[in-house]
N, C-alpha and C positions, 0 to 999 in steps of 0.2 A: 868527698868526691867532688871534683870541680864541675863547673858548668860546661867547660870544654869536653870533659869525659862524658857527660850525659849526652851532649850533642853528638859526639863521635860514635856512641853506641845506640843512638835513637832511643834513649830512656828519658821518660818524662818524670818530673818530681815537683813536689809542693814544699815550699820553704817554711820552716819554723821561724820564729821571730826572737830577737834578743834585744835587751835594753841596756845601754851603758851611757853614763853621763846625762841621764834624763832624755836620751833620744832612742827611738825604737827603729830597728833595722830588720830587713829580711836576711836570713842566713844566705850568704853569697860567696862563701870561701875566700874572703879577703877583698871582695869587690866593693864592699860598703866601707867598713873600717879595715885597713890593712892588718893582717894578723900579727905582724911584728908590733904594731902600735897597740893592738888589743891586749896582747900579753904583757907589754910594758906597762899599760894602764893598770892591769891586774897586779903587776909587781909593785906598783906605786900605791896600792891600797883600794883601787876601785873595785866594786863587787857587782858584775853584770847579772842581770836576771833574764830568764827566758819564759816564753809562753808556748803552750802546746797548741796544736791545730784542733779546732773545735769541729763539731758535727756540721755546722752550716758551711764552713770553709771546705770541708771534704765533699759535701754534697755539690757545691758549686764546681769544684775541681773535677770530680768524676763525671758530672753531667755533660761537660763540654765534649768528652770522648764518646759518651753514650749517644748524644744527639748527632754525632758525626758517624754513627753506625759502627763504632769500634767496641770491642770487648776490652776489659781491664783486669790486670793482675797488679795489685798494689802491695808493696812489701813495707811493713810498719816497724818503727823502733819498738824494742822489747816492751811488752806490757808491764814487766816488772820495774821498768824505769820511768815509763810515761803512760798516761791514760789515752794517748792519741789513738791507740788500737781500738779502744772502746768507742771513741768518737767516730772512727772510720766505719766500724761495723754498724753503728746506728744509722749512718748515712746510707750504707748498703741496704739496710732493711727497708728504708723508704724508697730508695731508687728502684729496687727490684720490682716494686709494684707499678712503677711508672714505665719501666723498660723491661717487660717480661721476656722479650726475645733476646736480650743481651746477656752476656756472661760477665759478671762482676765479682771478683774475688779479692779478699784481703787476707794477708798472711802476717801473723805475729812472728817476726824474725827471731825473737829471743836474742837479739844482737844489738849492737850499737856501733857507731863510728864506721871505720873501714871494715869491721867484721860484717856489718849489714852490707856494706859496699862489695865485699867479696862474694856474699851470697847473691846479690843482684847481678854481679859480673858473671857468675856461673849460670844464672838463669838466662841472662841475655845470650850467652853462647848457645844454650839449648833452644831458645827461641829462634835464633838465626839458623840452626840446624833443622828447623821446621817442626818442633814439638808443638802439638796443639795446646791451647791455653788451659784446658781442664787437666791435661796430664802434666803440664808445667806447674800448675798449682800443687798437685800431689808431689811432684818432684821437689818443690820448694819446702813443703812440710817435712819431707824426709831429710833433705840435705841440710836443713838448718840445725839438725841435731849433731852434725859432724864438723861444724865450724869451730875451730879452736881459737879462743880469745885469751890472750895473756897480756898483762900490762903492769907497769910500774911507774912510780914517780918519786923524784928526790925532794919534792915539795908537797907535804901532806896537808897544808893549811886548808885548802878548799874541801878536802875529804872531811876534815874535822867540823866544818860547818854543815855538812850534810847529816841530818838526823839519822838516817839509815846506816851511815858508816862511822858515826862519831862514837866508836867503841874503844875498848882497851887497846887493841892491836895498833890503831892509828896513834893514840896518845903515846904509847910506848915507842912507836916508830919515830915520832917527831922528837921525843926526848933523847933517844939513844942513837938517832941518825940511822935507823934501820931503813932499808929500801924494800918494803914487802912486795912480793910477787903476787898479783891478783889475777882473777879470771872472771869471766861471765859464765855462770854454771848452767846446768841443763834447764833451769827455770828462768834463765835470763837475768839472774840477780848477780850483783857484784860481791865476790867473796875473796878473802885472803887465803892463798893456798900454801905459801911458804914465807917464812920470815928470814930474809937475807940481809946481810950487813952492809954490803957495798953495791954500787951500781954495776961494777964489773962482774961480780958474782951473780947478780940477778940476771944479766944478759947471758951469762954461761948457762944459768938454770933454764932459761927459755930455749936455748939451743938443745940442751939435753932432753927437755920435755918433748920437743918436737920429734926427736928420734923415737920416742916410745908411743906418742899419741897421734902423730900424723898418719895418714893412710900410707901403708907400705914402709913406714919408718924412714931410714936413710935413702930408700929408693923412691921417695915421694916425687911425683911427677906433675903436681898441681902448681897453682899460683900461690905466692905469699905476698901479703900486704903488710907494711909497717906504716903507722901513722904517729905523728909527733906533735907535741905542743911546745914550740920554742926550743927544740932539742935536735936540730937537723944533724949535727955532728954525731951525736950518739946513735941516731937513726941509721945513718950511713954506715957506722961502724958495725951495728948489729946486722945490717944487710950483708956486709962483707963476710961476717962470721957464718951466716946462714948459707950463703952461696958457696962458701968453701966446704961446708959440712954436707951439703945436699946438691950434688952436681947435676941432678936430673930435673931440677925445677923447670917449670914452664916459663921461660923467660927469666929476666932478672927479678929480684925482689923489688917490688914497687913501693917507693917511699912517698907518703902523702902527708899533708897537713891536717891536723885536727881543727875543725871549724869552730866558729864562735859559740854555737849552742852547746856542743859537747864540752868545749873548753871551759865554758862558764861554770859548769858543774863539776869539773874534775880539777885540773891544775896545770899550770905551765910546768915545764921540765918533765913532761910525761912522755913515755913511749908505749905504743900499743902494737901488738903483733898478732897476725891472723893467718891461719892456714886451714886446710881441710884434713 
């Protein structure tokens, strides 16, 4: 999600950091290192690293809202992917003693990338409709269970470097040019759900899965997000396929870039798809 999006929806956020070429930057969706350059550098062999947000950073971030007399609902990256959620909760524990009159909530999204973005977008709609923050927190805890996350990549190199994902499936996929369809499961973990041979068939599998898993199937009326890493052409193609199959979508499928932090741990030439 871009800084422009956050500003337009009156959503505040705290940036993770990434390092490439010995320099450390805030995640800024292409405003630090252009994303095209970032993925080109990965293609040429550079391996970026990332750092999670620690408790002290969260405490400082939350404190500025609390001191201003505001309540806070913060949505965190999946705890199965990052320990940032634990850091945020540690900050909340300390701050609640300092600001007992304020409401401060943290939700483990069990999501990542634009999947978490879709959840935040849904919650912003409810906030704008006037839902109180305590009910919004409960709504978030329930809604996160119904965000569908599917993704695939034609380049599995980065996955093979990840200890949690360096398994037989990915090694076979790289050897035989498979394009496995993956998802974020109910625990927020990355898993392979289908071994597909080509990119075209993987995209068709995503459309078919949406028919059976999205709320109301072909009559789905919610939003869809697609995020991509250096794969805009494929992202737009998948968006067209989805819009043709699901005529009642709330607006067009929104195509977004995968940022530096997520991209550093996944791969270029990746497509991610999200619906409710």
